[in-house]
C-alpha positions as CSV (number, residue, x, y, z in Angstrom):
1,M,59.5,70.9,92.8
2,T,62.9,72.6,93.1
3,A,65.8,70.2,93.8
4,P,67.4,70.7,97.3
5,V,70.6,72.6,97.4
6,N,73.7,70.6,98.4
7,T,76.1,72.1,100.9
8,V,79.9,71.9,101.1
9,A,81.8,72.7,104.3
10,L,85.3,73.9,103.7
11,L,88.0,73.4,106.4
12,H,91.3,75.2,106.1
13,G,94.8,74.1,107.1
14,V,96.9,74.8,110.2
15,S,97.8,78.5,110.6
16,R,95.7,79.4,107.6
17,G,92.2,80.9,107.5
18,Q,89.1,81.2,105.5
19,I,90.8,83.4,102.9
20,S,93.0,80.5,101.9
21,M,89.8,78.6,100.8
22,R,88.3,81.5,98.9
23,G,89.2,80.1,95.5
24,M,87.6,76.8,96.3
25,E,84.6,78.6,97.8
26,H,84.0,80.6,94.6
27,G,84.6,77.6,92.3
28,L,82.1,75.4,94.2
29,A,79.6,78.1,94.5
30,Q,79.6,78.5,90.7
31,K,78.7,74.8,90.5
32,G,75.6,75.5,92.5
33,Y,76.7,74.5,96.0
34,N,75.8,76.3,99.2
35,V,79.3,76.7,100.6
36,L,80.2,77.1,104.2
37,N,83.8,78.4,104.5
38,I,84.5,77.7,108.1
39,G,87.2,79.3,110.2
40,Y,88.5,77.7,113.4
41,P,91.4,78.5,115.8
42,S,93.8,75.9,114.4
43,L,96.8,77.1,116.5
44,K,95.0,77.2,119.9
45,K,93.2,73.9,120.4
46,P,93.8,70.2,119.8
47,I,91.7,68.5,117.0
48,E,89.2,67.0,119.5
49,E,88.3,70.5,120.6
50,L,88.4,72.1,117.2
51,I,85.6,69.8,116.0
52,D,83.3,71.2,118.6
53,D,83.8,74.7,117.2
54,V,83.3,73.4,113.7
55,H,80.1,71.7,114.7
56,A,78.7,74.8,116.3
57,D,79.4,76.8,113.2
58,I,77.9,74.3,110.8
59,T,74.8,74.0,113.0
60,R,74.4,77.7,113.1
61,R,74.9,78.4,109.4
62,R,73.2,75.5,107.6
63,G,69.8,77.1,107.7
64,D,67.0,75.4,105.7
65,T,69.3,73.5,103.4
66,K,67.8,70.0,102.8
67,G,70.4,68.5,100.4
68,T,73.5,66.5,101.2
69,L,76.4,67.9,103.3
70,H,79.9,67.4,101.7
71,F,83.3,68.2,103.3
72,V,86.5,69.5,101.7
73,G,89.5,69.8,104.0
74,H,93.0,71.2,103.2
75,S,95.9,69.7,105.1
76,L,94.9,69.8,108.8
77,G,91.3,70.5,107.6
78,G,91.2,66.9,106.4
79,L,92.1,65.5,109.8
80,V,89.5,67.8,111.4
81,A,86.9,66.4,108.9
82,R,87.8,62.8,109.8
83,A,87.5,63.5,113.6
84,Y,84.3,65.5,113.0
85,L,82.6,62.8,111.0
86,H,83.6,60.2,113.7
87,K,81.8,62.3,116.4
88,F,79.2,64.3,114.6
89,R,78.4,62.4,111.4
90,P,75.3,63.9,109.8
91,E,72.6,61.7,108.4
92,N,72.7,63.5,105.1
93,L,76.5,63.1,104.7
94,G,77.6,63.3,101.1
95,R,81.2,62.9,100.0
96,V,84.6,64.0,101.4
97,V,87.7,65.4,99.6
98,M,91.0,65.9,101.3
99,L,93.7,68.2,99.9
100,G,97.3,67.4,100.9
101,T,96.2,66.0,104.3
102,P,98.9,64.2,106.3
103,N,96.8,61.2,107.1
104,Q,99.9,59.2,108.1
105,G,101.5,62.2,109.8
106,S,104.3,64.6,108.9
107,E,108.0,63.9,108.9
108,I,108.6,67.6,109.5
109,A,106.5,67.4,112.6
110,D,108.6,64.4,113.8
111,L,111.8,66.5,113.5
112,L,110.4,69.6,115.2
113,V,107.9,68.2,117.7
114,N,110.2,69.0,120.7
115,F,111.6,72.3,119.3
116,L,110.3,75.1,121.5
117,P,109.5,77.6,118.8
118,Y,107.5,74.9,116.9
119,K,105.6,74.0,120.1
120,L,104.8,77.6,120.9
121,F,103.6,78.5,117.3
122,Y,101.7,75.4,116.4
123,G,100.3,74.7,119.8
124,P,98.6,71.4,120.8
125,V,97.7,70.5,117.2
126,G,101.3,70.5,116.2
127,Q,101.9,67.5,118.6
128,Q,99.1,65.6,116.7
129,L,100.8,65.8,113.3
130,V,103.6,63.3,114.0
131,T,103.9,60.1,111.9
132,D,103.0,57.9,115.0
133,Q,99.3,58.2,114.7
134,S,98.5,55.2,116.9
135,R,97.4,57.5,119.8
136,F,94.8,59.1,117.6
137,K,93.0,56.1,116.0
138,A,90.1,56.4,118.4
139,M,89.6,60.1,117.6
140,F,89.4,59.5,113.8
141,G,87.7,56.1,113.5
142,S,87.5,54.3,110.2
143,V,86.6,55.6,106.7
144,D,83.1,54.3,105.8
145,Y,82.1,57.2,103.5
146,D,83.1,58.2,100.0
147,L,86.5,59.8,100.3
148,G,88.7,61.2,97.6
149,I,92.2,62.4,98.2
150,I,94.3,64.9,96.2
151,A,98.0,65.0,96.7
152,G,100.6,67.4,95.3
153,D,104.1,66.7,94.0
154,R,105.4,70.2,93.4
155,Y,107.6,71.9,96.0
156,L,109.2,75.4,96.5
157,D,111.5,74.5,99.4
158,P,114.1,72.0,98.2
159,V,115.7,71.6,101.7
160,A,112.5,70.3,103.3
161,S,111.5,68.3,100.2
162,W,114.9,66.6,99.7
163,F,116.1,66.0,103.2
164,M,113.0,65.8,105.4
165,I,110.3,64.3,103.4
166,P,110.7,60.9,101.7
167,G,109.5,60.4,98.1
168,K,107.3,62.6,96.1
169,N,105.8,65.5,98.1
170,D,104.2,68.9,97.9
171,G,106.8,70.6,100.1
172,R,105.1,69.8,103.3
173,V,103.4,66.4,103.0
174,S,104.5,63.3,101.1
175,V,102.2,61.7,98.6
176,A,102.4,58.4,100.5
177,S,101.3,60.2,103.7
178,T,98.1,61.4,102.2
179,K,96.8,57.9,101.5
180,L,94.3,56.4,103.9
181,E,92.7,53.0,104.1
182,G,89.1,53.1,102.9
183,M,89.6,55.9,100.4
184,K,87.6,55.6,97.2
185,D,90.0,57.5,94.9
186,H,93.4,59.2,95.0
187,I,95.1,61.5,92.5
188,T,98.4,63.4,92.4
189,L,98.5,66.8,90.8
190,H,101.5,69.0,90.1
191,V,100.7,71.6,92.8
192,T,102.3,72.8,96.0
193,H,100.9,72.3,99.4
194,T,100.2,75.9,100.4
195,F,98.3,77.0,97.3
196,M,96.6,73.8,96.5
197,P,93.0,75.0,97.3
198,S,93.2,77.9,94.9
199,K,94.4,76.0,91.8
200,K,91.9,75.5,89.0
201,E,92.7,71.8,88.5
202,V,92.3,71.1,92.2
203,I,88.9,72.9,92.2
204,H,87.9,71.0,89.1
205,Q,88.9,67.6,90.5
206,T,87.2,68.4,93.8
207,A,83.9,69.3,92.2
208,H,84.1,66.2,90.0
209,F,84.5,63.9,93.0
210,L,81.7,65.6,94.9
211,E,79.4,65.0,91.9
212,H,80.5,61.6,90.6
213,G,82.5,59.9,93.4
214,N,85.7,59.8,91.4
215,F,88.3,62.0,89.9
216,S,88.2,62.8,86.2
217,K,91.8,62.0,85.2
218,P,93.2,58.5,84.8
219,Q,96.4,59.1,86.8
220,R,95.4,56.9,89.8
221,N,98.0,55.9,92.4
222,P,98.2,52.2,93.2
């Protein structure tokens, strides 16, 4: 009997799109996964509404796949995955990988949250990226699934990295902010926030976690 094909749902970051996840899509497809590269209107709706769009897309596209359903989210996509799994957790849930996700919020969002151009561009989701995440606990729930988190410590914008974000960061999100209670593994790679999903090492580590439940390098964060 042929083994069931496992599926991976990819969720891009804010103001990005499916094209930003193409490298990850191709890399995981080469590993034999059925990959759903999902697009959603990240600038138009709050997270609690975005997950309804994601659920409709996953339901429509999964077809006859009988294997497990994994999730990989870049930046905001990781927050969308958390909210999605709290509301629509599938019975065949596999593992989850987050790439540069601001699980503890973004210091940049704190500074710009009341700035009109920021509010107009990032829409309602921009207001949900602040470091005070107490209002959103009910939306995300707790982590009771296998979660691996990849952070970056390379940046291209020294102004934001030196003056807005404390500690090691990827130019948008600090390494400390990516961490989340209940995570199974965490690793920091020398990559920038924007291009993280397309980097070979990130793709390799993501595939390793999906298969084994841990990252392949010994550079764990305490």
